[in-house]
C-alpha positions, 0 to 999 in steps of 0.5 A, a space after each residue: 471496464 469503464 462501467 465497473 469503475 463508474 459503478 464502483 465510485 457510485 458505491 463508494 459515494 453511496 456508502 459514504 452517504 450512509 448506504 450500508 448495503 453499498 459495501 456489500 455490492 462494492 466488494 464483488 467489483 473490487 475483490 479480484 484486484 484487492 486479492 491481486 494486490 494482497 497476493 503481490 505484497 505476500 509474494 514479497 514476504 518470507 516463505 511460510 507467512 501466516 497471512 493469506 492474501 484472502 486474509 489480508 483482503 478481508 482485514 483491509 476491506 473491513 477497515 475501509 468499509 468501517 470508515 463511513 466518513 471517508 470522502 471517496 474521490 473515486 476507485 483509484 483513491 479507494 485502491 491507494 487507501 486499501 494498499 495503505 491499510 494492507 501495509 498497515 496490517 503487514 506492519 502490525 502482524 510483523 511487529 506482533 511476530 517480532 514481539 513473540 520471537 524477540 527478533 528471530 525470523 524477522 519479515 523480509 520484503 523483496 520489491 521487484 527490479 522494475 519498481 525500484 530500478 535497482 537489483 531487486 531489494 530485499 529487507 527487513 519489512 519493519 525497517 523498510 516501514 520505518 524508513 518510509 514513515 521517516 521519508 513521509 514526515 520529511 517530505 510528505 508527497 515523496 512518501 506518498 509516491 513511495 508508498 503508491 509505487 511500491 504498495 499500491 503498484 500504481 503507475 506514474 500516470 496513476 499516482 499523478 491522477 490520485 495526488 493531483 499533480 503532474 506525471 513529471 512531478 511524480 517522477 522527480 519525486 519517485 526518483 528523489 524518494 527511491 534514492 533517499 530510501 536506498 540510502 537510508 536503508 543502506 546506512 541502517 538509519 531506519 532501524 536506529 
């Protein structure tokens, strides 16, 4: 497992250095985890969502590999950016569907209880995305922590390593971000 992680990091570095074949070698190493991440996202979506986990993985992977100027800081960095790309793809998809249906059948997302530490939260995906974006503008690190915890599924320890802060800082940011998001969504501010 440790060897695969090190090899993935080497391939990311090689890709950033201009080795075009490194991306082809990287995909088999990260595919299962990316697919699990995509499946977790899509399980939270409404039934009958037109995107499949494989579609989401391929779209996110292509966007990541297209950016050859990213200074990859390892596997954790890759998965954090993959989660961000998946979120963006889902937002774009939800907005396109919303334009088509003019608000009918809004995309809803449910976050599991163990992540939000409250009853399972089901809400309109675009409203949540707007709230998370607003939080990021107000307090960038809290927004990053929320995104890493909710979208990348990172543990506190992983988020701390990725952000270069202590676990205590991540826990504090997560507590505040979670409370802010719940208040924001309950008040309807995200949709204004």
